[in-house]
Residue frames as qw, qx, qy, qz and C-alpha x, y, z in Angstrom:
[[0.407, -0.465, -0.540, 0.571, 36.12, -11.11, -11.07],
 [0.023, 0.915, 0.308, 0.261, 34.36, -7.79, -10.46],
 [0.459, 0.293, -0.268, 0.795, 36.81, -4.97, -9.86],
 [0.237, -0.460, -0.525, 0.676, 36.60, -2.65, -6.89],
 [0.086, 0.165, -0.165, -0.968, 35.74, 0.26, -9.21],
 [0.382, -0.215, -0.693, -0.572, 32.83, -1.69, -10.71],
 [0.390, -0.444, -0.765, 0.255, 31.60, -2.65, -7.25],
 [0.127, -0.384, -0.291, 0.867, 31.69, 0.98, -6.15],
 [0.221, 0.024, -0.415, -0.882, 29.82, 1.99, -9.32],
 [0.419, -0.344, -0.798, -0.263, 27.14, -0.64, -8.66],
 [0.324, -0.460, -0.639, 0.524, 26.82, 0.54, -5.06],
 [0.024, 0.259, 0.026, -0.965, 26.42, 4.16, -6.12],
 [0.339, -0.133, -0.628, -0.688, 23.76, 3.00, -8.56],
 [0.401, -0.414, -0.809, 0.114, 22.00, 1.21, -5.72],
 [0.188, -0.398, -0.423, 0.792, 22.01, 4.36, -3.57],
 [0.218, 0.149, -0.229, -0.937, 20.31, 6.26, -6.39],
 [0.402, -0.146, -0.760, -0.490, 17.90, 3.53, -7.51],
 [0.229, -0.317, -0.844, 0.367, 16.56, 2.80, -4.04],
 [0.151, 0.307, 0.258, -0.904, 14.77, 6.17, -4.07],
 [0.459, 0.052, -0.540, -0.704, 12.77, 5.04, -7.09],
 [0.429, -0.208, -0.878, 0.040, 11.81, 1.95, -5.12],
 [0.123, -0.304, -0.613, 0.719, 10.91, 4.03, -2.08],
 [0.295, 0.195, -0.065, -0.933, 8.78, 6.50, -4.06],
 [0.477, -0.044, -0.721, -0.500, 6.94, 3.59, -5.71],
 [0.412, -0.286, -0.847, 0.175, 6.04, 1.76, -2.52],
 [0.072, -0.316, -0.486, 0.812, 5.15, 4.83, -0.45],
 [0.312, -0.010, -0.331, -0.890, 2.72, 5.99, -3.15],
 [0.509, -0.297, -0.774, -0.230, 0.58, 2.99, -2.19],
 [0.347, -0.374, -0.641, 0.574, 0.71, 4.01, 1.47],
 [0.079, 0.089, -0.017, -0.993, -0.34, 7.53, 0.46],
 [0.472, -0.186, -0.553, -0.661, -3.52, 6.07, -1.04],
 [0.481, -0.319, -0.797, 0.177, -4.18, 3.95, 2.05],
 [0.169, -0.342, -0.445, 0.810, -4.31, 7.06, 4.24],
 [0.239, 0.003, -0.290, -0.927, -6.37, 8.93, 1.65],
 [0.519, -0.277, -0.707, -0.391, -9.01, 6.21, 1.79],
 [0.370, -0.292, -0.727, 0.499, -8.92, 6.24, 5.58],
 [0.030, -0.347, -0.302, 0.887, -10.07, 9.85, 5.84],
 [0.091, -0.106, -0.554, -0.821, -12.17, 10.27, 2.67],
 [0.258, -0.536, -0.783, -0.179, -15.57, 9.11, 4.10],
 [0.237, -0.558, -0.436, 0.666, -15.47, 11.89, 6.69],
 [0.034, 0.310, -0.219, -0.925, -15.54, 14.42, 3.85],
 [0.255, -0.106, -0.739, -0.614, -18.02, 12.47, 1.73],
 [0.009, 0.252, 0.871, -0.422, -20.36, 11.81, 4.64],
 [0.320, 0.469, 0.310, -0.763, -22.97, 14.51, 4.01],
 [0.407, 0.362, -0.520, -0.658, -23.03, 13.79, 0.29],
 [0.255, 0.011, -0.961, -0.109, -23.54, 10.06, 0.84],
 [0.118, 0.331, 0.752, -0.557, -26.24, 10.61, 3.45],
 [0.406, 0.473, 0.034, -0.781, -28.13, 12.79, 1.00],
 [0.320, 0.285, -0.755, -0.496, -27.65, 10.32, -1.88],
 [0.450, -0.134, -0.873, -0.133, -29.25, 7.36, -0.08],
 [0.536, -0.605, -0.059, -0.586, -31.06, 9.05, 2.84],
 [0.674, 0.020, -0.660, 0.331, -28.70, 7.38, 5.30],
 [0.572, -0.811, -0.098, -0.074, -28.73, 7.65, 9.04],
 [0.041, -0.828, 0.533, -0.168, -25.59, 8.55, 10.94],
 [0.744, -0.309, 0.585, -0.099, -25.43, 4.95, 12.16],
 [0.873, 0.409, 0.254, 0.076, -25.43, 3.52, 8.64],
 [0.411, 0.850, -0.257, 0.207, -22.72, 5.93, 7.56],
 [0.364, -0.710, 0.574, -0.186, -20.67, 5.05, 10.65],
 [0.876, -0.050, 0.480, -0.012, -20.93, 1.33, 9.87],
 [0.754, 0.635, 0.052, 0.162, -19.76, 1.93, 6.29],
 [0.136, 0.872, -0.400, 0.247, -16.81, 4.03, 7.44],
 [0.578, -0.567, 0.560, -0.177, -15.83, 1.53, 10.13],
 [0.968, 0.214, 0.130, -0.007, -15.53, -1.31, 7.62],
 [0.483, 0.738, -0.385, 0.272, -12.16, 0.10, 6.59],
 [0.185, -0.642, 0.620, -0.411, -10.82, -0.16, 10.14],
 [0.856, -0.168, 0.396, -0.288, -12.40, -3.54, 10.88],
 [0.923, 0.373, 0.011, 0.090, -10.93, -5.15, 7.76],
 [0.281, 0.785, -0.445, 0.326, -7.65, -3.28, 8.22],
 [0.442, -0.549, 0.614, -0.355, -7.29, -4.83, 11.67],
 [0.933, 0.021, 0.283, -0.221, -8.47, -8.28, 10.56],
 [0.850, 0.493, -0.125, 0.135, -5.74, -8.71, 7.94],
 [0.091, -0.867, 0.468, -0.141, -2.81, -7.74, 10.15],
 [0.680, -0.368, 0.634, -0.012, -1.89, -11.28, 11.26],
 [0.830, 0.341, 0.411, 0.163, -2.24, -12.89, 7.81],
 [0.353, 0.925, -0.138, 0.032, -0.42, -9.90, 6.35],
 [0.285, -0.733, 0.616, 0.031, 2.79, -10.84, 8.14],
 [0.732, -0.037, 0.676, 0.069, 2.48, -14.47, 7.06],
 [0.682, 0.664, 0.300, 0.057, 1.68, -13.53, 3.46],
 [0.110, 0.935, -0.328, -0.085, 4.62, -11.13, 3.32],
 [0.379, -0.521, 0.757, 0.104, 6.97, -14.03, 4.06],
 [0.703, 0.199, 0.683, 0.006, 5.14, -16.53, 1.87],
 [0.598, 0.685, 0.380, 0.170, 4.53, -14.60, -1.35],
 [0.520, 0.090, 0.066, 0.847, 7.04, -11.78, -0.89],
 [0.049, -0.602, -0.335, 0.724, 6.47, -8.13, 0.00],
 [0.056, 0.231, -0.437, -0.868, 6.50, -6.87, -3.61],
 [0.216, -0.263, -0.832, -0.437, 3.68, -9.15, -4.75],
 [0.212, -0.580, -0.721, 0.315, 1.64, -8.48, -1.62],
 [0.058, -0.484, -0.100, 0.867, 2.01, -4.73, -2.01],
 [0.175, 0.056, -0.580, -0.793, 0.75, -4.92, -5.59],
 [0.257, -0.412, -0.866, -0.120, -2.14, -7.07, -4.38],
 [0.155, -0.566, -0.514, 0.625, -2.99, -4.44, -1.76],
 [0.073, 0.342, -0.198, -0.916, -3.00, -1.69, -4.39],
 [0.229, -0.127, -0.785, -0.562, -5.19, -3.82, -6.66],
 [0.216, -0.509, -0.809, 0.201, -7.65, -4.38, -3.80],
 [0.042, -0.557, -0.258, 0.789, -7.89, -0.64, -3.15],
 [0.137, 0.194, -0.489, -0.839, -8.32, 0.04, -6.87],
 [0.236, -0.282, -0.880, -0.301, -11.06, -2.60, -7.10],
 [0.165, -0.565, -0.670, 0.451, -12.81, -1.23, -4.05],
 [0.025, 0.450, -0.015, -0.893, -12.71, 2.29, -5.49],
 [0.202, 0.032, -0.674, -0.710, -14.09, 1.12, -8.82],
 [0.233, -0.420, -0.876, -0.027, -16.86, -0.83, -7.09],
 [0.094, -0.561, -0.446, 0.691, -17.72, 2.27, -5.03],
 [0.104, 0.280, -0.318, -0.900, -17.94, 4.31, -8.24],
 [0.329, -0.092, -0.757, -0.557, -20.36, 1.84, -9.81],
 [0.010, 0.175, 0.871, -0.458, -22.31, 1.06, -6.60],
 [0.285, -0.412, -0.548, -0.670, -26.05, 0.93, -7.38],
 [0.637, -0.659, -0.345, -0.201, -26.90, 0.45, -3.72],
 [0.281, -0.815, 0.397, -0.315, -25.47, 1.39, -0.36],
 [0.910, -0.273, 0.312, 0.001, -24.69, -2.28, 0.34],
 [0.824, 0.424, 0.048, 0.372, -22.41, -2.44, -2.71],
 [0.116, 0.856, -0.253, 0.436, -20.71, 0.75, -1.54],
 [0.657, -0.628, 0.370, -0.193, -20.03, -0.99, 1.78],
 [0.953, 0.053, 0.213, 0.207, -18.45, -3.94, -0.04],
 [0.546, 0.701, -0.092, 0.450, -16.24, -1.52, -1.91],
 [0.249, -0.830, 0.329, -0.375, -15.23, 0.09, 1.37],
 [0.877, -0.365, 0.311, -0.027, -14.41, -3.35, 2.80],
 [0.864, 0.351, 0.078, 0.351, -12.15, -4.14, -0.19],
 [0.219, 0.824, -0.220, 0.473, -10.37, -0.83, 0.33],
 [0.573, -0.701, 0.335, -0.261, -9.84, -1.71, 4.00],
 [0.959, -0.072, 0.220, 0.164, -8.33, -5.08, 3.10],
 [0.675, 0.579, -0.023, 0.457, -5.97, -3.46, 0.61],
 [0.060, -0.853, 0.258, -0.449, -4.93, -0.72, 3.01],
 [0.764, -0.557, 0.291, -0.149, -4.28, -3.27, 5.74],
 [0.940, 0.074, 0.189, 0.273, -1.85, -5.15, 3.51],
 [0.430, 0.842, -0.108, 0.308, 0.46, -2.17, 2.87],
 [0.285, -0.884, 0.330, -0.170, 2.50, -1.41, 5.98],
 [0.810, -0.371, 0.442, 0.104, 4.23, -4.74, 6.63],
 [0.816, 0.349, 0.273, 0.371, 5.47, -5.36, 3.05],
 [0.231, 0.912, -0.097, 0.325, 6.65, -1.75, 2.82],
 [0.503, -0.774, 0.376, -0.080, 8.62, -2.23, 6.02],
 [0.868, -0.136, 0.421, 0.225, 10.26, -5.38, 4.70],
 [0.651, 0.638, 0.153, 0.383, 11.20, -3.80, 1.38],
 [0.044, -0.938, 0.215, -0.270, 12.69, -0.80, 3.20],
 [0.769, -0.544, 0.332, 0.055, 14.61, -3.24, 5.40],
 [0.830, 0.037, 0.388, 0.398, 16.57, -4.57, 2.43],
 [0.488, 0.698, 0.206, 0.482, 16.94, -1.38, 0.37],
 [0.071, -0.873, 0.190, -0.444, 18.13, 0.89, 3.18],
 [0.385, 0.306, -0.717, 0.494, 20.79, 0.57, 5.86],
 [0.477, -0.465, -0.713, 0.219, 19.83, -0.53, 9.35],
 [0.251, -0.343, -0.317, 0.848, 20.62, 2.90, 10.75],
 [0.165, 0.009, -0.292, -0.942, 18.28, 4.47, 8.16],
 [0.188, -0.346, -0.899, -0.192, 15.34, 2.17, 8.77],
 [0.111, -0.607, -0.610, 0.496, 13.57, 4.21, 11.47],
 [0.028, 0.445, -0.113, -0.888, 13.95, 7.41, 9.46],
 [0.180, 0.028, -0.708, -0.682, 12.52, 5.88, 6.30],
 [0.192, -0.463, -0.865, 0.005, 9.58, 4.30, 8.13],
 [0.076, -0.601, -0.392, 0.692, 8.86, 7.65, 9.80],
 [0.100, 0.318, -0.364, -0.870, 9.00, 9.37, 6.42],
 [0.158, -0.217, -0.880, -0.391, 6.61, 6.76, 5.06],
 [0.122, -0.601, -0.716, 0.334, 4.13, 7.66, 7.80],
 [0.004, -0.539, -0.039, 0.842, 4.50, 11.35, 6.92],
 [0.134, 0.091, -0.662, -0.732, 3.73, 10.55, 3.28],
 [0.160, -0.429, -0.886, -0.070, 0.67, 8.64, 4.41],
 [0.087, -0.633, -0.473, 0.607, -0.46, 11.66, 6.42],
 [0.055, 0.306, -0.329, -0.892, -0.13, 13.78, 3.29],
 [0.184, -0.234, -0.840, -0.454, -2.70, 11.49, 1.73],
 [0.185, -0.594, -0.720, 0.306, -4.97, 12.13, 4.71],
 [0.051, -0.517, -0.086, 0.850, -4.54, 15.90, 4.23],
 [0.120, 0.068, -0.612, -0.779, -5.46, 15.63, 0.54],
 [0.237, -0.402, -0.864, -0.189, -8.62, 13.82, 1.65],
 [0.100, -0.558, -0.519, 0.640, -9.88, 16.95, 3.46],
 [0.224, 0.720, 0.104, -0.648, -10.47, 20.35, 1.86],
 [0.110, 0.400, -0.662, -0.624, -8.91, 19.43, -1.53],
 [0.055, 0.197, 0.968, 0.144, -11.15, 16.36, -1.73],
 [0.190, 0.635, 0.586, -0.466, -14.22, 18.43, -0.87],
 [0.198, 0.622, -0.236, -0.719, -13.41, 20.81, -3.72],
 [0.078, 0.188, -0.867, -0.455, -13.09, 17.87, -6.10],
 [0.126, 0.393, 0.900, -0.144, -16.38, 16.35, -4.96],
 [0.222, 0.688, 0.284, -0.630, -18.09, 19.69, -5.54],
 [0.180, 0.555, -0.474, -0.659, -16.63, 19.86, -9.04],
 [0.364, 0.235, -0.804, -0.407, -17.07, 16.31, -10.35],
 [0.835, -0.247, -0.131, -0.474, -19.22, 14.43, -7.84],
 [0.565, -0.528, 0.611, -0.170, -18.30, 11.73, -5.34],
 [0.934, 0.187, 0.305, -0.008, -18.64, 8.85, -7.79],
 [0.637, 0.722, -0.162, 0.218, -16.12, 10.33, -10.18],
 [0.217, -0.786, 0.536, -0.219, -13.71, 10.83, -7.30],
 [0.797, -0.221, 0.558, -0.062, -13.72, 7.08, -6.72],
 [0.834, 0.517, 0.159, 0.103, -13.27, 6.52, -10.45],
 [0.294, 0.872, -0.330, 0.210, -10.29, 8.89, -10.60],
 [0.446, -0.635, 0.608, -0.168, -8.64, 7.26, -7.61],
 [0.892, 0.058, 0.449, -0.013, -9.14, 3.81, -9.14],
 [0.706, 0.686, 0.003, 0.177, -7.67, 4.94, -12.46],
 [0.017, 0.867, -0.447, 0.221, -4.74, 6.59, -10.65],
 [0.691, -0.454, 0.551, -0.114, -4.00, 3.40, -8.70],
 [0.931, 0.325, 0.168, 0.019, -3.67, 1.24, -11.83],
 [0.564, 0.709, -0.306, 0.292, -0.42, 2.85, -13.09],
 [0.325, -0.710, 0.539, -0.317, 0.99, 2.73, -9.56],
 [0.911, -0.114, 0.386, -0.084, 0.60, -1.06, -9.68],
 [0.815, 0.539, -0.008, 0.211, 2.47, -1.14, -13.00],
 [0.136, 0.840, -0.402, 0.336, 5.22, 1.13, -11.63],
 [0.594, -0.538, 0.551, -0.233, 5.72, -1.12, -8.61],
 [0.951, 0.153, 0.267, 0.009, 5.75, -4.18, -10.85],
 [0.676, 0.676, -0.108, 0.274, 8.42, -2.65, -13.10],
 [0.198, 0.759, -0.393, 0.481, 10.74, -0.91, -10.65],
 [0.528, -0.577, 0.459, -0.422, 10.38, -2.65, -7.28],
 [0.734, 0.099, -0.671, 0.037, 12.01, -5.89, -6.18],
 [0.759, -0.603, -0.244, -0.017, 12.19, -7.45, -2.75],
 [0.645, -0.600, 0.173, 0.441, 15.93, -6.80, -2.46],
 [0.137, 0.823, -0.363, -0.415, 18.73, -5.00, -4.36],
 [0.356, -0.291, 0.844, 0.278, 20.25, -8.33, -5.43],
 [0.522, 0.462, 0.717, -0.005, 17.15, -9.10, -7.49],
 [0.368, 0.915, 0.089, -0.142, 17.83, -5.94, -9.48],
 [0.798, 0.416, -0.098, 0.425, 21.49, -6.79, -9.98],
 [0.041, -0.836, 0.302, -0.456, 22.82, -4.55, -7.22],
 [0.424, 0.144, -0.772, 0.452, 25.01, -5.55, -4.28],
 [0.443, -0.631, -0.617, 0.158, 23.44, -5.81, -0.80],
 [0.075, -0.914, -0.040, -0.396, 22.93, -2.46, 0.91],
 [0.420, -0.754, 0.480, -0.157, 25.18, -3.71, 3.72],
 [0.323, 0.498, -0.800, -0.088, 28.06, -6.20, 3.29],
 [0.070, -0.091, 0.951, -0.288, 26.76, -8.63, 5.88],
 [0.621, 0.132, 0.128, -0.762, 23.16, -8.47, 4.68],
 [0.124, 0.034, 0.982, 0.136, 21.40, -11.80, 4.25],
 [0.482, 0.021, -0.230, -0.845, 18.25, -11.70, 2.17],
 [0.252, 0.068, 0.926, -0.272, 15.62, -13.97, 3.68],
 [0.537, 0.321, 0.048, -0.779, 12.81, -12.86, 1.38],
 [0.756, 0.318, -0.421, -0.387, 13.24, -15.75, -1.04],
 [0.066, -0.382, 0.894, -0.223, 14.55, -18.25, 1.49],
 [0.650, -0.101, -0.611, -0.439, 12.66, -21.46, 0.76],
 [0.424, -0.128, -0.812, 0.381, 13.36, -22.85, 4.22],
 [0.133, 0.109, 0.379, -0.909, 11.60, -19.86, 5.77],
 [0.564, 0.035, -0.301, -0.768, 8.65, -20.40, 3.50],
 [0.609, -0.066, -0.782, -0.117, 8.47, -24.09, 4.27],
 [0.219, -0.126, -0.733, 0.631, 8.53, -23.47, 8.03],
 [0.332, 0.107, 0.160, -0.924, 5.70, -20.95, 7.71],
 [0.628, 0.025, -0.521, -0.577, 3.66, -23.33, 5.57],
 [0.495, -0.077, -0.847, 0.179, 4.20, -26.14, 8.10],
 [0.032, -0.124, -0.590, 0.797, 3.14, -23.94, 11.00],
 [0.477, 0.082, -0.078, -0.872, -0.05, -22.90, 9.19],
 [0.652, 0.016, -0.652, -0.387, -0.98, -26.49, 8.30],
 [0.228, 0.015, -0.869, 0.439, -0.64, -27.70, 11.88]]
């Protein structure tokens, strides 16, 4: 039987470790907001590169938002089916792939496909982050942590303004996409290593005594699968 002292030690460990989890998952949201704003800064450079019209550039930029919106309904279903941790890593991989494709893009059409992949990845971030936060933080902390997550995302948007313009001037827009893709790869590994759907999967006690983890509940998964197949 686990002693009260050991339980308290495990709980203190949980309170410390959850910040590693939080930093790992919000780093992905930071990138999602960075990608949201980046085309506004790159616009003039891209128009010059391929002699684009404002309409063509607007279509390319809007692909992020169109795909972001399109994946919102399946995002909730996928979060319950495959688990938030796996879906978050998939979203980061999609953004990394889109960035790499944008770096290599020989034509404007390929650049648009890269932008679409980034939009899909960004659209798959918010819901799984919310579910992970739900199990790693207390109920009374949930709103605060989600608000902080949004602030971290906005920091990514700020980096995609004047600092991004300086970087583009120094290394070129293609290398910016390459750097972002390379930066995203270790973030995927970090999330794979340190993040789990719930504290119990890392050997910690639940964040609240009456917490019931539904993330791996097979009955929930089966009901979702049945509803989709109907």
